[in-house]
C-alpha positions in Angstrom: -6.1 -22.9 -2.3 -7.7 -21.7 0.9 -11.2 -20.3 0.4 -11.0 -18.4 3.7 -7.7 -16.8 2.6 -9.1 -15.8 -0.7 -12.1 -14.3 1.0 -9.7 -11.5 2.0 -9.7 -10.4 -1.7 -12.7 -8.3 -2.5 -14.1 -6.9 -5.7 -16.5 -4.0 -5.6 -17.5 -2.2 -8.8 -17.7 1.1 -6.9 -14.1 0.8 -5.5 -10.9 1.1 -7.4 -12.6 0.5 -10.7 -13.8 -2.9 -9.7 -10.2 -4.2 -9.4 -9.4 -6.7 -6.7 -8.6 -5.1 -3.3 -7.6 -6.4 0.1 -10.4 -6.7 2.6 -12.4 -3.8 1.2 -9.5 -1.3 1.7 -8.4 0.9 -1.2 -5.2 -1.1 -1.7 -5.3 -3.2 -4.8 -3.8 -6.7 -5.2 -1.6 -5.2 -7.9 -0.3 -2.6 -5.4 0.9 -5.3 -3.0 2.4 -7.4 -5.9 4.3 -4.4 -7.2 5.7 -3.7 -3.8 6.9 -7.3 -3.5 8.3 -7.3 -7.0 10.3 -4.1 -6.2 11.9 -5.9 -3.3 9.8 -4.8 -0.3 9.6 -7.4 2.5 6.5 -8.5 4.2 7.7 -6.6 7.3 8.2 -3.4 5.3 4.7 -3.6 3.7 3.1 -4.2 7.1 4.9 -1.3 8.6 3.9 1.0 5.8 0.3 -0.2 5.8 -0.6 -0.9 9.4 -4.1 -1.9 8.6 -2.9 -4.9 6.7 -2.2 -8.3 8.2 0.4 -10.8 7.2 -2.4 -13.1 6.0 -3.4 -10.4 3.5 -0.1 -10.6 1.8 -0.4 -14.4 1.5 -3.9 -13.9 0.1 -2.6 -11.6 -2.5 0.0 -14.1 -3.6 -2.5 -17.0 -3.6 -5.0 -14.9 -5.6 -2.3 -13.9 -8.2 -1.1 -17.5 -8.5 -4.7 -18.7 -9.1 -5.3 -15.9 -11.7 -2.1 -16.9 -13.5 -3.1 -20.5 -13.8 -6.8 -21.1 -13.0 -7.8 -24.6 -12.4 -10.5 -26.1 -14.6 -13.8 -26.9 -13.0 -14.2 -30.5 -11.8 -16.6 -32.7 -13.7 
């Protein structure tokens, strides 16, 4: 897990109901995941949302993977 990559995922209680978004934009992690799940390619997503960067999509995937299986804290 790359901390600098995950820093692209922001949570602001005043934005999108406090749900995780990409770099403070009003595009949620779930929005990108749903696009990918429906078959959209990285290139298509980046074309439709020109403010996004390729690294944002990887951050979304890494964030989702971590949420699905969080690692226990080291002792």
